[in-house]
C-alpha positions in Angstrom: 0.0 0.0 0.0 1.7 3.0 -1.2 1.3 6.8 -0.2 0.1 7.4 -3.7 -2.4 4.7 -3.4 -3.7 5.9 -0.2 -4.2 9.3 -1.6 -5.7 8.2 -4.9 -8.3 6.3 -2.4 -8.9 9.3 0.1 -9.7 11.2 -2.7 -12.9 9.7 -3.3 -14.2 10.2 0.3 -16.5 13.2 -0.1 -18.7 11.4 -2.5 -20.0 8.8 0.1 -20.7 11.9 2.4 -22.3 13.5 -0.5 -24.5 10.7 -1.5 -25.3 9.9 2.5 -26.2 13.3 3.4 -28.2 14.0 0.0 -29.9 10.8 0.3 -30.7 11.1 4.2 -32.2 14.8 3.4 -34.1 13.7 1.1 -35.5 10.6 2.9 -36.1 13.0 6.0 -38.2 15.5 4.2 -40.3 12.8 2.2 -40.8 10.5 5.6 -42.8 13.1 6.9 -45.8 13.1 4.4 -45.6 9.3 4.2 -45.7 9.1 7.8 -48.6 11.5 8.3 -50.5 9.3 5.4 -49.8 6.1 7.5 -51.2 7.7 10.9 -54.1 9.4 8.7 -57.7 8.4 9.9 -58.4 8.0 6.0 -58.0 4.3 5.1 -57.0 5.4 1.8 -54.2 7.1 2.3 -53.0 4.6 5.1 -53.0 1.9 2.6 -51.1 3.8 0.3 -48.5 4.7 2.8 -48.3 1.0 3.8 -47.8 0.2 0.1 -45.0 2.6 -0.3 -43.1 1.5 2.8 -43.2 -2.2 2.1 -42.2 -1.9 -1.2 -39.3 0.6 -0.8 -38.1 -1.3 2.2 -38.3 -5.1 0.4 -36.1 -4.2 -2.7 -32.4 -4.4 -2.2 -30.8 -1.0 -2.5 -28.9 -1.9 -5.6 -32.0 -2.7 -7.3 -33.5 0.7 -7.0 -30.0 2.2 -8.0 -30.1 0.0 -11.0 -33.6 0.7 -12.0 -33.2 4.3 -11.6 -29.9 4.6 -13.6 -29.9 2.0 -16.0 -33.7 1.8 -16.6 -35.1 5.1 -16.1 -32.0 7.1 -16.8 -31.6 5.6 -20.0 -34.7 6.2 -21.4 -36.8 9.4 -21.5 -35.1 10.9 -18.3 -31.4 11.4 -18.2 -29.9 10.9 -14.8 -26.4 11.0 -13.5 -24.6 8.5 -11.4 -24.7 10.6 -8.3 -28.3 12.0 -8.5 -29.2 8.7 -9.5 -27.7 7.2 -6.0 -29.1 9.7 -3.9 -32.6 9.6 -5.2 -32.7 5.8 -5.2 -31.3 5.5 -1.5 -33.1 8.8 -0.7 -36.5 7.1 -1.4 -35.5 3.8 0.8 -34.5 6.3 3.6 -37.9 7.9 3.3 -39.8 4.5 4.0 -37.4 3.7 7.0 -37.5 7.4 8.2 -41.4 7.2 8.3 -41.6 4.2 10.5 -38.9 6.0 12.8 -41.3 9.1 13.1 -44.3 7.1 13.5 -42.4 5.3 16.4 -41.7 8.4 17.9 -45.2 9.5 17.8 -46.5 6.6 19.2 -44.1 7.4 22.3 -45.9 10.6 23.5 -48.5 10.3 25.7 -51.9 11.3 24.5 -52.6 13.2 27.3 -50.0 15.6 26.2 -51.8 16.7 23.2 -55.0 17.3 25.5 -52.9 19.3 28.0 -51.6 21.5 25.0 -55.0 22.1 23.9 -56.2 22.7 27.1 -53.5 25.3 27.8 -54.8 27.1 24.3 -51.7 26.8 22.5 -51.6 27.3 18.7 -50.8 24.5 16.7 -47.5 25.7 15.6 -46.5 26.5 19.4 -47.7 23.0 20.2 -45.5 21.3 17.8 -42.7 23.7 18.2 -42.2 23.9 22.0 -43.9 20.7 23.3 -43.9 17.8 20.4 -40.7 18.7 18.3 -38.4 18.4 21.6 -39.5 15.3 22.5 -40.0 13.6 18.6 -36.4 15.3 17.8 -34.6 13.3 20.7 -36.7 9.9 20.3 -35.7 9.8 16.7 -32.3 10.5 17.1 -30.9 7.6 18.1 -32.4 5.7 15.6 -31.9 7.9 12.7 -28.3 8.2 13.5 -28.1 4.4 13.4 -29.9 4.5 10.0 -27.6 7.3 8.8 -24.3 5.2 9.3 -25.8 2.4 7.8 -26.8 4.7 4.9 -23.0 5.6 4.8 -22.0 1.9 4.4 -24.8 1.3 2.0 -23.5 4.4 -0.3 -20.6 2.0 -1.6 -22.9 0.5 -4.1 -23.1 3.7 -5.7 -19.7 2.5 -7.2 -21.6 0.0 -9.4 -22.7 2.9 -11.4 -19.8 4.7 -11.9 -19.5 7.0 -8.7 -15.9 7.1 -8.1 -15.7 7.0 -4.3 -13.8 4.8 -1.9 -15.2 1.4 -2.9 -14.7 2.4 -6.6 -11.1 3.5 -6.5 -10.2 0.7 -4.1 -11.5 -1.8 -6.5 -9.9 0.0 -9.4 -6.4 0.1 -7.6 -7.1 -3.9 -6.4 -7.6 -5.1 -9.9 -4.4 -3.7 -11.2 -2.5 -4.9 -7.8 -3.7 -8.1 -6.7 -0.9 -8.4 -4.1 -2.2 -5.6 -2.3 -5.8 -6.1 -2.3 -6.1 -7.0 1.5 -4.2 -3.7 2.4 -6.1 -1.4 -0.2 -9.6 -2.7 1.1 -8.4 -2.7 4.6 -7.5 1.2 4.2 -10.7 2.1 2.3 -12.8 0.2 5.4 -10.8 2.6 7.9 -12.0 5.6 5.9 -15.4 4.7 6.3 -14.8 4.1 10.0 -13.2 8.1 9.9 -16.3 9.2 8.6 -18.7 7.2 10.9 -17.0 8.3 13.9 -17.6 12.0 13.9 -21.3 11.3 13.0 -21.8 9.1 16.2 -20.0 11.6 18.4 -22.2 14.7 17.3 -25.4 12.4 17.8 -24.1 11.5 21.3 -23.7 15.3 22.1 -27.0 16.1 20.6 -28.8 13.8 22.4 -27.2 14.6 25.7 -28.1 18.2 25.2 -31.9 17.6 24.2 -32.3 15.2 27.2 -31.2 17.9 29.4 -33.2 20.5 28.0 -36.2 18.3 28.3 -35.5 17.5 31.9 -35.2 21.3 32.8 
């Protein structure tokens, strides 16, 4: 494992971050309306949400990426490798985040909604001051765990040509068979390097939220 090879692989470190954060942001946003549909009193909306969640979570991520990039992207809609990876992983994230949101909603005692109404709080104040801090605290551990898993899943973007860590490591390993172990071990170390700050930030945010809620 030469310094030149290490620098080449490290040069792809930004793509997993971009794909992961892009997919997570898209999924976190889309998960809100899916969750709202799931908990809706409308039977039709509930069924649509369940069908979406089951289908999005049942397909392997690589299948969604291939459908989007080689299927839709090769036809009437042109889409690049990075946007394809972000959208494909984003829709899967949306289904998972919808379930995380739904679990968080169930953790809030119904009496808190009644108390907020009794205090005459507006809908926005009720959500911002009473529900949001609790929802965020409950969802944070699960969302962070999913985010770290998503970072690992972002490696499959290499299959459609995104020149990230795994793609570059595979390229070098194909040229230097004797150094494959060192090359992929270094690639794995880079993923750990990215994951550790995410976990640390999540722990700090969780601790602060717990202090705020306890006050």
